[in-house]
Backbone bond lengths (Angstrom), bond angles and torsions (degrees), N, CA, C in turn:
res aa  C-N    CA-C-N  psi(-1)  N-CA   C-N-CA  omega(-1)  CA-C   N-CA-C  phi
1 M - - - 1.435 - - 1.524 108.20 -
2 L 1.334 116.86 134.32 1.455 123.71 -179.50 1.520 109.45 -95.70
3 L 1.326 116.13 125.63 1.460 120.99 178.35 1.513 109.26 -104.99
4 C 1.304 116.79 133.62 1.460 121.73 179.68 1.517 109.48 -116.99
5 M 1.319 115.46 146.13 1.451 120.63 175.93 1.522 108.16 -83.87
6 A 1.305 116.98 136.06 1.460 120.72 178.75 1.520 109.43 -60.35
7 S 1.314 116.66 144.12 1.457 120.66 -175.97 1.526 113.00 -64.39
8 N 1.326 117.35 -23.02 1.458 119.45 -179.99 1.528 112.90 -94.23
9 Q 1.330 117.33 -1.38 1.456 121.18 179.82 1.521 109.12 -81.28
10 Q 1.344 116.85 131.21 1.449 120.87 -177.38 1.515 109.70 -115.30
11 T 1.323 114.99 150.08 1.452 120.75 176.73 1.519 108.55 -106.53
12 R 1.310 116.32 161.18 1.460 120.03 178.64 1.525 109.01 -72.62
13 P 1.318 117.12 134.36 1.463 120.80 -178.03 1.524 112.61 -71.25
14 D 1.325 115.65 156.34 1.459 122.81 178.50 1.528 110.08 -85.56
15 I 1.320 115.74 172.45 1.456 121.67 176.62 1.527 109.01 -58.49
16 G 1.320 115.95 134.31 1.457 122.30 179.58 1.513 114.29 91.68
17 E 1.307 117.35 -9.21 1.460 120.99 179.85 1.528 110.49 -96.42
18 L 1.327 115.29 156.45 1.452 120.54 177.22 1.523 110.18 -74.75
19 A 1.318 115.22 146.68 1.463 120.91 -179.51 1.513 109.30 -148.15
20 K 1.325 114.74 158.61 1.463 118.74 172.87 1.516 108.98 -115.25
21 D 1.306 114.38 139.88 1.457 122.95 175.92 1.520 105.76 -101.24
22 S 1.313 116.16 101.64 1.463 120.09 -174.30 1.532 112.11 -68.23
23 A 1.317 118.22 -23.21 1.463 120.76 179.07 1.530 111.42 -69.57
24 R 1.331 116.67 -33.17 1.468 120.74 -178.65 1.521 113.05 -107.48
25 G 1.329 116.24 -10.35 1.458 119.03 -178.13 1.514 112.33 68.59
26 R 1.325 116.88 32.58 1.463 121.98 -177.57 1.520 110.65 -119.40
27 I 1.334 114.86 154.96 1.461 122.48 178.22 1.518 108.13 -120.43
28 G 1.335 115.95 140.87 1.460 120.12 178.20 1.506 111.48 -164.70
29 V 1.329 114.97 -170.59 1.457 123.25 -178.71 1.524 108.58 -102.22
30 V 1.319 117.10 130.76 1.462 121.53 178.03 1.524 108.47 -70.63
31 M 1.339 116.07 123.32 1.458 121.68 -178.07 1.528 112.36 -103.19
32 G 1.312 117.16 -21.79 1.455 119.92 -179.27 1.511 110.88 162.89
33 E 1.326 113.87 -171.76 1.462 120.15 178.34 1.517 107.93 -141.63
34 V 1.333 115.78 126.18 1.459 121.56 -179.70 1.517 108.12 -139.03
35 G 1.316 115.78 134.35 1.455 120.33 175.86 1.518 113.98 60.81
36 G 1.318 116.97 31.09 1.450 120.18 178.05 1.523 114.25 79.41
37 R 1.317 117.42 9.30 1.467 121.59 177.80 1.528 109.41 -123.37
38 V 1.322 115.03 151.18 1.457 121.10 -179.87 1.522 108.45 -95.90
39 Q 1.341 116.56 130.47 1.457 120.74 176.62 1.521 108.45 -92.17
40 I 1.328 116.00 128.20 1.460 122.24 -178.29 1.525 107.97 -127.28
41 R 1.339 115.39 137.01 1.469 121.70 178.38 1.526 108.78 -115.28
42 P 1.329 117.88 141.11 1.466 119.52 176.70 1.528 111.50 -54.74
43 I 1.306 117.76 148.96 1.474 122.05 -176.27 1.522 111.43 -57.93
44 G 1.305 117.51 -42.91 1.460 120.92 -177.45 1.515 113.61 -82.42
45 G 1.320 117.63 5.83 1.458 122.24 -177.04 1.511 110.34 100.11
46 G 1.296 115.33 168.09 1.461 119.75 -179.88 1.512 111.16 129.73
47 R 1.296 114.81 -168.59 1.466 122.03 -175.54 1.521 111.89 -78.29
48 E 1.324 115.53 132.78 1.466 121.17 177.83 1.521 110.06 -70.13
49 W 1.328 113.72 157.32 1.463 119.33 172.19 1.519 107.85 -133.23
50 D 1.322 115.39 158.23 1.463 121.96 178.45 1.516 109.44 -93.38
51 A 1.321 115.26 140.61 1.460 121.28 177.73 1.520 109.12 -132.17
52 M 1.303 115.35 147.78 1.460 120.29 175.13 1.531 108.04 -72.64
53 P 1.331 117.90 134.65 1.458 121.16 -176.26 1.529 114.73 -55.16
54 D 1.324 117.22 -34.55 1.463 119.39 -178.76 1.523 113.07 -75.47
55 K 1.341 117.16 -7.67 1.468 121.96 178.26 1.527 111.94 -103.53
56 V 1.345 117.20 1.50 1.466 122.13 -178.02 1.523 109.12 -104.54
57 A 1.332 115.90 129.64 1.463 120.84 -179.73 1.526 110.22 -140.17
58 A 1.320 114.75 155.70 1.469 120.83 175.75 1.522 109.17 -68.62
59 L 1.317 115.78 152.54 1.459 121.03 177.58 1.518 110.45 -83.20
60 S 1.309 115.82 151.63 1.460 119.56 169.98 1.521 106.86 -73.53
61 A 1.315 117.66 166.23 1.465 121.34 178.70 1.524 110.34 -59.00
62 R 1.309 117.30 -40.68 1.470 121.74 179.71 1.530 111.13 -65.02
63 E 1.334 117.27 -43.50 1.462 120.82 179.68 1.526 110.96 -64.51
64 E 1.335 116.01 -40.24 1.463 119.90 179.76 1.528 111.02 -65.03
65 L 1.312 117.18 -46.30 1.459 120.80 178.46 1.524 110.84 -59.64
66 S 1.318 117.51 -44.83 1.456 122.04 -179.96 1.525 111.36 -61.82
67 A 1.332 117.30 -43.73 1.460 121.46 -179.37 1.527 111.21 -65.15
68 R 1.325 116.71 -44.26 1.474 119.99 179.96 1.531 111.27 -66.58
69 L 1.309 117.41 -37.88 1.455 121.53 178.68 1.534 111.06 -66.17
70 A 1.317 116.95 -38.67 1.466 120.84 178.30 1.526 110.61 -61.65
71 V 1.325 117.73 -40.63 1.463 121.14 178.51 1.526 109.92 -65.87
72 K 1.332 117.64 -44.95 1.475 121.48 177.89 1.522 110.62 -58.14
73 N 1.322 116.93 -44.48 1.457 120.79 179.92 1.528 111.51 -63.33
74 D 1.323 116.57 -43.44 1.462 120.20 177.92 1.528 110.90 -61.12
75 N 1.333 116.36 -42.96 1.464 120.95 -179.82 1.522 111.48 -64.61
76 S 1.314 117.45 -37.95 1.465 120.22 -178.93 1.537 110.98 -69.12
77 R 1.321 117.07 -29.01 1.466 120.58 179.00 1.522 111.85 -68.47
78 V 1.333 116.79 -31.01 1.455 120.41 -179.02 1.526 112.08 -100.81
79 G 1.318 116.99 6.14 1.460 121.33 175.54 1.505 116.25 82.51
80 L 1.309 118.39 24.26 1.483 120.53 177.74 1.501 111.27 -92.13
């Protein structure tokens, strides 16, 4: 029997991948996991925060594109 994952089911992202923390409504890059919590850093850099693993999910393609574009736009405003 062949089992398929539902198209709306998401897996937790690996280190270096973008993720959303649904508890805080924030998006960032997964930096690691320590003490049962996932460390996430804002895409444009900054201070990491801890997230509960069950609240961390991979971004959809649309969410990822939007997040990366927002960082590019912010950087262009300050001349980076």
